[in-house]
C-alpha positions in Angstrom: -11.2 -4.9 -2.4 -12.7 -2.4 -4.0 -15.2 -5.0 -5.8 -15.7 -6.4 -2.1 -17.0 -2.8 -1.2 -18.8 -2.2 -4.0 -20.9 -5.1 -4.3 -21.5 -5.0 0.1 -24.3 -2.2 -1.3 -26.2 -5.4 -2.2 -29.0 -7.2 0.1 -27.0 -10.3 -1.0 -23.6 -9.6 0.9 -23.9 -10.4 5.2 -20.8 -8.9 5.7 -17.7 -6.8 5.1 -14.4 -6.6 5.9 -12.7 -3.5 4.5 -9.0 -4.0 5.4 -6.4 -0.7 4.4 -8.0 0.7 1.7 -9.6 3.5 0.9 -13.6 3.5 -0.7 -12.3 6.0 -3.7 -9.0 7.5 -4.8 -8.7 11.2 -3.7 -6.6 13.6 -5.5 -3.2 13.5 -3.2 -3.3 9.2 -3.4 -3.7 9.4 -7.4 -0.5 11.8 -7.6 1.3 9.3 -5.1 0.3 6.0 -7.2 1.0 8.0 -10.4 4.1 8.3 -8.9 5.1 4.8 -8.1 4.2 3.5 -11.7 6.2 6.2 -13.7 9.2 3.8 -13.7 7.5 1.2 -14.8 6.3 3.7 -18.3 10.0 5.1 -17.9 11.4 2.2 -19.0 12.4 1.1 -22.5 11.9 -2.7 -21.9 8.1 -1.7 -20.7 7.5 -1.2 -24.2 3.9 0.0 -23.3 2.9 -3.1 -21.7 4.3 -5.7 -24.3 7.2 -7.1 -23.1 6.3 -10.8 -22.2 8.4 -13.4 -24.4 10.7 -10.2 -24.1 13.4 -8.8 -21.2 11.2 -7.8 -18.3 11.2 -4.4 -17.1 13.1 -4.9 -14.4 14.6 -1.3 -13.5 11.7 0.5 -14.2 10.0 -2.2 -11.9 12.4 -1.8 -8.7 12.2 1.1 -9.0 8.9 1.7 -8.1 9.1 -0.9 -5.8 11.5 1.1 -4.0 9.2 4.4 -4.2 6.4 2.2 -2.5 8.4 0.6 -0.2 9.0 3.8 1.7 5.4 5.1 1.1 4.1 2.3 2.6 6.7 3.0 5.5 6.5 5.4 8.0 9.3 7.8 9.6 8.5 6.0 13.1 10.6 3.1 11.6 12.8 4.9 9.7 14.1 7.4 12.7 14.4 4.3 14.6 16.5 1.8 12.9 17.9 3.5 9.7 19.8 6.0 10.3 23.9 5.6 9.6 25.6 4.8 6.8 24.5 1.2 4.8 29.1 0.4 5.3 31.4 1.6 8.3 33.9 3.8 6.7 32.1 4.8 3.1 30.7 8.0 3.4 28.1 9.1 1.5 29.4 12.0 1.3 32.4 10.9 -0.5 30.7 9.1 -3.7 27.1 8.6 -5.4 27.5 4.9 -4.3 28.0 5.2 -0.9 24.5 4.7 0.5 22.9 5.8 3.4 21.4 2.7 5.9 18.1 3.5 4.4 19.2 4.0 0.7 20.3 0.0 0.4 17.7 -1.0 3.2 15.2 0.2 -0.1 17.2 -1.1 -3.0 17.7 -5.0 -1.5 13.4 -4.8 -0.1 12.8 -3.8 -4.1 15.4 -5.9 -5.3 13.7 -9.0 -3.5 10.5 -7.9 -4.3 10.7 -7.1 -7.9 12.0 -10.9 -8.5 8.4 -12.6 -7.5 6.8 -9.0 -9.4 5.1 -8.3 -12.8 5.6 -4.8 -14.5 2.3 -4.9 -15.8 0.2 -5.9 -12.7 1.9 -3.1 -10.6 0.1 -0.4 -13.2 -2.9 -2.4 -13.2 -3.1 -2.4 -9.0 -2.2 1.3 -8.7 -5.1 2.0 -11.5 -8.0 0.1 -10.2 -6.6 2.4 -6.6 -6.8 5.6 -9.0 -9.8 4.5 -10.7 -12.0 3.5 -7.0 -15.3 5.0 -6.7 -17.5 3.0 -4.1 -20.2 4.3 -2.2 -19.9 4.3 1.3 -23.8 5.3 1.7 -24.9 2.3 -0.1 -23.4 -0.1 1.9 -25.7 -1.5 4.3 -23.7 -4.8 5.2 -22.5 -5.4 8.9 -19.2 -3.7 7.9 -15.5 -4.0 10.0 -13.6 -1.3 8.8 -9.8 -1.5 9.9 -6.9 0.3 9.2 -3.6 1.7 11.0 -3.6 5.5 12.3 0.5 6.5 11.3 -0.7 5.2 7.4 0.3 7.4 4.6 -0.9 6.0 1.4 -4.3 5.2 3.0 -4.4 8.4 5.6 -6.7 7.0 8.9 -9.2 10.7 8.2 -10.4 9.7 5.3 -10.5 5.5 6.7 -12.6 7.6 9.6 -14.6 9.3 7.2 -16.2 6.3 5.8 -16.8 4.4 8.6 -19.2 7.0 9.9 -21.1 6.8 6.3 -21.5 3.1 6.7 -24.9 2.9 8.8 -23.4 -0.6 10.1 -20.0 0.0 10.1 -17.9 -1.1 13.1 -13.8 0.3 13.0 -10.2 -1.2 14.5 -7.3 0.1 14.5 -4.0 -1.5 14.4 -0.8 0.1 15.8 2.5 0.1 15.2 5.6 1.6 13.6 5.1 0.7 10.6 2.9 3.1 8.9 0.8 1.3 5.9 2.8 -2.4 6.9 1.4 -2.1 10.2 -1.5 -3.9 8.3 0.5 -6.9 7.7 3.5 -7.1 10.3 0.9 -6.5 13.1 -2.2 -8.4 11.8 -2.2 -10.3 14.9 -3.5 -7.3 17.0 -6.8 -8.0 15.0 -7.2 -11.1 15.2 -9.8 -11.6 18.1 -11.4 -8.7 16.4 -12.4 -10.5 13.2 -13.1 -13.5 14.3 -15.4 -12.4 16.5 -17.3 -10.3 13.8 -16.9 -13.2 11.3 -18.7 -15.2 13.5 -21.8 -13.4 13.8 
């Protein structure tokens, strides 16, 4: 996405579709991305990135994905669906191994994602977003920017600022209770908008 938006400044690009992505990494986002990545770097099995053909840094990657999964969601989802204990009769106040429902949900999601993810790839993804620095004012191509107003990762006011700096930009929203993940779970909402934009 970062390369695509940056290259949209070129006259060779006919259209650009910006989807749940900032054009630059602001200080708050940079801090969050560092928090995402830290569990991997703290895992001794990461070994400075040299873990191929060795035991993988699964614990660090799983913890990183747990943080990401919560950050990419929203309190509307959590309050509506994740209240209470993970298991009946296992009071979280009585033992550290007794979990709240949201803890168990995040643990399960992170474990599943870690099984198909790579720690170094995750770190490079975080770093790429920290380093993003496309100049929205230089983008001349017709652009459609899609975002979700409840996104806690790439928050709406900054995405709206990007849209105002691009002369030929249109914006559209995707709504739902899942924050950033609305862009995955609710993408069908934007199907007609995307199709219309791309067919121009």
